[in-house]
N, C-alpha and C positions, 0 to 999 in steps of 0.2 A: 352388037351381039357376038362378033367374032373376037373381041378383045379379052373376054373372060377366060377362054380356054387356054391361051398361052400363059396367062398369069397363073392359072391353076397348075399348069405343067411346071412352071418355074418354081412355084411353091413346093411341089413334090420333090423336085430335084434338090432343093436346099435341105429339105427334111432328110432325104436319103444321104446327102453328103454329111450332115451332122451326125447321123447314126453311124456312118462308116468311120468317123473320126474318133468316136468314143473308145477309149483304150480298154483292152480286155483285162480282166482281173489276173493277179499273179496266182498261179496254181502251185501249191506245195505238195499236195497229195491228190491223186486222181484214182477213184475206184479202188481205194485201199493200197495203191502202189505209190512209192515215193517219186516225186518229180522235181525234187530240189536237194541240194547238199548244204549241210550246216558248216560254216567256216568260222574258225577261231584264229587268234593270233598265233604266230609261230612260237612265241614265248608268252603264254597267257598271263595276264596281270592278276595279282592276288585280289581276292575278295575279303571283306571284313568278317569272315567266318572261319572256323576251324573244323577239322574232321579228324577222326582217329585213323592213324596209319598202322595197320596191323603188323606190318613187317618191321617198321621202326619202333613200334610200341610207344608211340607218343602222338600228340596232336600236331597237325601241320595245317598250314593255311590252305583254304580252298582257293581256286582260281577260276577264271572265265571258262575253263574246260568243264568245271562242275556245273556251271550255269547251262552250258551247251548240253551236257548229259541229262540234266533235268528236263530241258526242252525236248530232247530226243526221246526220252523215256515216256513222257506224257503225251506227246503227239502219237507215238506208237500205241499207247494204251487206248487212245480215243479212236484211232483210224486203222490200226493194224499195220501201218507203214513205218518202217524204221529208216529214218534219214541218216545217211552217212555223215560223220564228223571228220573234217580234214583241216590241216593247218593252212594258213593263207597261201603259203608257197605252193601248195598242191591243189588250189582251187581249180576246178574244171573249167575249160574255156567256153563251154556251150550251155550247160545245164543251169537252171535257176539257182541262185545263191541265197542262203538265209544266214546273214552275218550275226554273230553273237559277240558283242563287245568290239572294242577298237582293234583294228588289225591293219596290215598292209593294204588289204582290199578296200577297207573303209577310207583309208587315206588316198588311195588311187582315185576313188570316185568323189573325193572331197566332201565326205559326209561329216558334218560338224558334230562334235560331242556336246551333250548338255553341260551347262556350266553351273547350275544351281546344285548345292550339296545334295547328294543322293539322287540327282535328277535322272530321268530316263527319256529316251527318244526312240520311237518306232517310226520308221519312214521307208517308203518304197524308193527304189532307184533303178537305173537302167537294167541291172542284172537280177533284181529281186527285191528282197526286204532286209532291212538292217534293224537290229535291236541293240541300242547303244546306251551306255551308262556313263555318268560323270566319273572322271578319274581324278582323285585327289593327288596332288603333287607329293613327292617324297619330302618328309619332314613335317607333314601335316599331323598335328596332335602327337608330335614326337615319334611318329612311325617312320622308319628310315627308308621305306620303299613306297612306290606308287600303290594306290589302292583303288580298285574299281568298285565304287559304292552304289552304282545304279543299274548295272546290267541285269543282275538277278531280279531286281524289282521289275525291270522291263520284261523279262521272261514270264514272270507270273502275271503281269498285266496282259500280255499277249495271250497266255493260256486262258485267261478268263474272258477277255473281250472278243477275241477272234475265234479261239477253239471252242469255247463254251463251258469251260470248267467252273466249278464253284468250290472254294476251299473254306470249310466251316470250322473244322477242328482236326487235330492230328492225334491219332491213337497209335502209339508205336506197335502194339501187339495186334492191331487190326487197322492197317493203314488205309483200307478202302472205306472204313467208317468215317463219316463226316466229310467225304468228298463226293461231289456230283460229277461223274465222268460222262461226257457226251459221247454219242456215236456219230462220228464224222468220217464218212468214206471218201469224201472229196473236200479238201481244205483249200479255200481260196482267200485272197486278201484283195480288197479294192485297189485298183491301180494307183490311185492318188492318196492312199491312206497315210495319215500323219497323226502322231500322238506325242505330246511332250508334257511330262508331269514332274513334279518335285514335291516332297513332303512339306506340309505346312508346319508340322512340329519338328524341331531339330533333334528331339530325343524321343524315342518310342521304345518301350520294352515290355515284356511280359513279366509275370510275378517273379520268376527266377531266371537268372542269366545262364543257367546250366541245363536248360531243356535240350535234349539231344534226340535224334540228329538235328543240328541247327537248320540245315537247308530245308528239311521237311516242315519244321515249325515256321520258317520264313514264308511259306505259302500262305499261312493263315494270318500271322501277326504283322508281316511287313515291318518288323522292328528294325531299328537302326539308330545311328547317331551321326548326323552331319557335322557335329562339332568335334567328333572323336570321343566324346564322353561316353562312358559305359555305366550303366546303372549299378547301384551298390545294394548290398544286403548285409546280413549279419556277418561281421568280420572277426569276431573275438572268441570263437568256440575253443581255441587251443590254448588259452591262457593257463588252463589247469596244469600244464606241463611244468610250470614254474613253482607251483605251490608247495611241492615237497621240500624244496630247498629254501623257499621263501614263504612260509605260511602267512606272514603278515601282509603279503600282497593280495591274499584272498579277501573277499568281502566279509565284514564282521556282521554276523546275524544278530537279531534281537536277543537271542538266548545266550550270546557270548561266544558261540562256536564260529568257526570259519566255514564259509561256503565252498564246496568242492568244485564249483563251475565258474562263478562270477568273480571278477577282480574288484579291487578297491580303486576307483578311478581318481582318487585324490593322492594316492601314494606315489612318490617320486620313482620308486622302483618299477612300478607298472609302466610308467612313461618310458623309462630307460629300456625296459624289456621290449616294448613296442618298437622303439627306434632300432634296437639291435636286430630284432626279427625282420624288420623292413630291409636293413642293410644286407643281412644274410640271404634274404630272398632275391634281391637284385644281384648279389654276387653268385647266385646259383648254388649256395651251400646247403640250404634247407628249404623245404616246401613251405608255403604260407600256412599259418595256423587258423585261418578263418574258415567258416563253413561254406559261404557262398561267394564272397568277393575277395579278390586278391589285387595287389598293386599292378598297375598297367604302365604303358609307356609315358602317360602324362598324369593320370589321377591315382591317388592312393586312398583307399576307402577306410572309413571308421564308422562302425555301428555296433553297439553291444550285442551280445548273444541274445537270442529270442527270449521274450517274456522277462527280460531283465527288469523292466519297470514294475512288474507285478511281484516277482519273487527273488530278484537278485540284488536288491538294494543293500548298500553297505551302511552300517550305522555307527561307524567310527565318528569321532568328534569333527574331523575335517569334512567328511561327506555330509553329515547331518546338518552342518552349518550352512550348506549350500542348497539344501532342499527348500522349496517354497510352496507348501501345501495350499496357501491362499491363492495360487495361480490356477488351481484346478487340475483336472485330469491331464490336460495336454501341455502343461507348463511347469509342473511342480519339480521335475528333475532337470529342466533345461540348463540351469546355471552350472550344474555339476558336469554334465556331458560336454557342453560347449566349452567350458574352461579346460577340460582335458584336451578337447580338439584344438583350442587355441595354442596350447603348449606344444602339441604334436606338430601343428602347422609351423611353429617357430623353428623346430628342429628340421622340418622338411625344407624350409627356406635356406637354412645353413648348409644342409648336406646334399639336397637335390633341388637346386634352384630352378630347374626346368620343369619341375613337377608341381602338382597342386593336391591339396587335401580335399576330399569330398566326404562330407558328414551327412548322415541320414537323420532328418528330423521326423521322429516317429513316436507315437504313443506319448509317454510322459515327458518327452523332450521335443515335441512338435513345435511349440511356440519359441520365438527367438529369446535369447538370454537378455540380461539387463545391460550387457556391455557389447562393444563393437567386435565384429569378427575381422580377421586379417584379410588382406587382398588376395592371398593365395589359398583361400578356403572357399569352396562352393558347397551349397546346401541343397540336397535333394529332399523335397517334402513328400512324405508318404501319408496321405490323408485317409487312412483306412481305419474304420471303426473295427476294433479287433473282434467284435462279435462274429464277424464273418469267418474268423479262424478259431473261434472258441476260446479266446484269450481273456474274456471278461473275468474279473476276480471271482464272481459267483458261478462261473462255468468251470473253474479249475477243479480237477478231480480231487476229492477228499476221501482218503482211505476209509474214514468212518461212514461214508455214504456208499459203500460198495457191499454187495451181498457176498457170501462166501463163493469161492471159485470151484468149478468142477473141472476135473482132468480125466483123461482116459475115456473109455466107453461107458456110458451111463444110460439108464432108462429114463423116462420122463421124471423129472425131479422138481419139486416145488421150491422156489426161492422167493424170499420177500425181504423188504427193507423198509424201515420206518424213518421218516425224516420230517423236519419242520422247516418250511421254506423261510428264507431270510425276510425280514420286514420289507414291505414295499414291492416284493416280487410277485408278478402275476402269472408266471409260467414256470414249468419244470422241464428240464431236459433229461430224458431217460435214455441211457445208452445200453444197447444189447449187442454184445460183440464177442468175437474170439480174440483174445488179447495176445498178440505177438506170436501165435503158434499156428501151425498148419492144422487143418481139420475142418469139420462141418458141424454146425450147431443149428438146432431148430428151436424156435420160440413160439409159444402158443398161449392163449387165454391170459393175455396181459391186462391187468386191471389197475386202476388208480382209484383208491378208496379213501375218502376223508374220514379221519379218526377224530372224534370229539375230544377236546381238551378235558383234563380231569375235572376242572372246575365246572365244565358244562355238562358232565355226566349226571 
């Protein structure tokens, strides 16, 4: 009966010892006051994003400092505490450190960087917490300098997983809309916290690569390109500048007139003009003539101007001979577009052998052509049914199906229009809008009334 008591006492001693050995969490903010300092490299590495420099009046590369400022601003927004940002050479010897990206301090503590493309690593260490990203070597994707492709992803993962943010959408005019901002007066991280992630998809992009500011959109989209490839979009909107001197380069319409926007993709002059424009762009002589995509360090884009497949086709003998209506909606123009792409790729191989052509397979040229494509051509497939953008042929605006317009200040005015739906259509899209002008309009008493055919009356 005397043996049980000592054993119970020993058990309590071990339990107390175990509790005493459990490490305390790392505290970054306490009661709304900063208890840590953000550390960046003395010479921050570039990120794969750009921002507008108002003084230089041009776009410049973002760096790890931008990632640190993003972290600083959003921690302050959630907690009220503004953590100071210092270069590694000025890291304080006592206070907790929050490292953002590779620096002399991360090297001092032998904190390994993630190696997978765009990978991130969040890990605690003796002095605090490190948010690290994969750094692509100089020369990757023809970019002459190193590129930190993971740290900003790490910052956003930290903000969501540890701080408690949720980023659903970015509205430039109302940046708080679409963001769930937590209230965190004390911010701690478990002492043994570790997270290592890398994207499963090597290319991720939103609809347009010109959403700005890019860093704000990155919170939501986490877009990126571990391969260095950048998404492409319509690249040909500026061809019209050649048509005054070369009217035969413009697409020939069914009525025999020339189109003011779309080129003839079988004309040798159009190919020559494209090659010349590419050379002048790389030489810094002229800006690119495309709407959304421009040549980069490794990829050169090609995609006709929007809605080309529906209203920009050329009906010269050369182009018409390459159309294949029997291939259906997504393949009837493939041979024409891809043939032009193959010819362009051949010029790229001769003039810029370190670069590649990227062609967008979209709408009437989504299916592959009847011939092989060259080794220096990549194809990005856009499997979007254009109904989502109102591009179906029967959704195109027909001036005959518009009511008369109203301008200025008017009282309530009755407007009406009669139309006959195309065969086989089961719905009508009715638009009520202020067309391209500032002002306010009110609509009321909207009716859709079936009118009997004359033979049915």
